[in-house]
C-alpha positions as CSV (number, residue, x, y, z in Angstrom):
1,M,18.8,-4.2,-19.7
2,R,21.9,-6.0,-18.7
3,T,25.1,-4.4,-17.5
4,N,28.6,-5.8,-17.5
5,A,29.3,-4.4,-14.1
6,R,30.5,-7.0,-11.6
7,P,29.2,-7.1,-8.1
8,S,31.6,-6.0,-5.5
9,P,33.0,-8.9,-3.4
10,R,31.3,-9.0,0.0
11,R,33.5,-9.1,3.0
12,C,32.8,-11.2,6.0
13,N,33.6,-9.4,9.2
14,D,34.1,-12.8,11.0
15,C,36.4,-14.1,8.3
16,S,39.0,-11.4,8.4
17,P,41.4,-11.2,11.4
18,A,40.5,-8.6,14.0
19,N,44.1,-7.4,14.1
20,P,46.8,-8.8,11.8
21,H,49.5,-8.0,14.4
22,D,47.7,-10.2,17.0
23,E,47.5,-13.0,14.5
24,I,51.2,-12.7,13.6
25,A,52.1,-12.7,17.3
26,A,50.0,-15.8,17.9
27,L,51.6,-17.6,15.0
28,T,55.1,-16.6,16.0
29,E,54.4,-18.0,19.5
30,K,53.1,-21.2,18.0
31,I,56.2,-21.5,15.9
32,K,58.4,-21.0,19.0
33,T,56.4,-23.7,20.8
34,L,56.7,-26.2,17.9
35,K,60.5,-25.6,17.6
36,E,60.9,-26.3,21.3
37,E,58.8,-29.5,20.9
38,R,60.9,-30.5,17.9
39,D,64.1,-29.9,19.9
40,Q,62.8,-32.2,22.7
41,Y,62.1,-35.0,20.3
42,R,65.5,-34.5,18.7
43,T,67.2,-34.8,22.1
44,A,65.2,-37.9,23.0
45,S,65.9,-39.5,19.6
46,E,69.7,-38.8,20.0
47,T,69.6,-40.4,23.5
48,F,67.8,-43.5,22.2
49,A,70.3,-43.7,19.3
50,R,73.3,-43.6,21.7
51,A,71.6,-46.3,23.9
52,M,71.0,-48.5,20.8
53,N,74.7,-48.1,19.8
54,V,75.9,-49.1,23.3
55,L,73.5,-52.1,23.4
56,T,74.6,-53.2,20.0
57,I,78.3,-53.1,21.0
58,E,77.5,-54.9,24.2
59,N,75.6,-57.6,22.3
60,D,78.4,-58.1,19.9
61,N,80.9,-58.4,22.7
62,L,78.7,-61.0,24.5
63,R,78.4,-63.0,21.3
64,R,82.2,-63.0,20.8
65,D,82.6,-64.2,24.4
66,I,80.1,-67.0,24.0
67,E,81.8,-68.1,20.8
68,K,85.2,-68.2,22.5
69,H,83.9,-70.3,25.4
70,R,82.0,-72.6,23.0
71,S,85.0,-73.2,20.8
72,S,87.4,-73.8,23.7
73,N,85.2,-76.1,25.9
74,V,83.2,-78.0,23.4
75,T,84.6,-81.0,21.6
76,S,82.8,-82.7,18.8
77,L,81.4,-86.1,19.4
78,P,82.5,-89.0,17.1
79,S,80.1,-89.9,14.5
80,R,78.0,-93.1,15.1
81,R,78.0,-94.3,11.6
């Protein structure tokens, strides 16, 4: 004789959290730690971006100075043809 009754789901004591409040507290702490880490990376990336901007401006200024000196001191040689 068959019945249509379904077996009740078995619970694994090791699978369920011992205390949901402890798990929530641990996850909240992990979120806080990850946010702090993110902020440190953000600060570092902003510092590198500022340094790159300064170096780019300095590089452009040096190129302009070189071009000024080249154009004022260099004369073209006559062609040998």
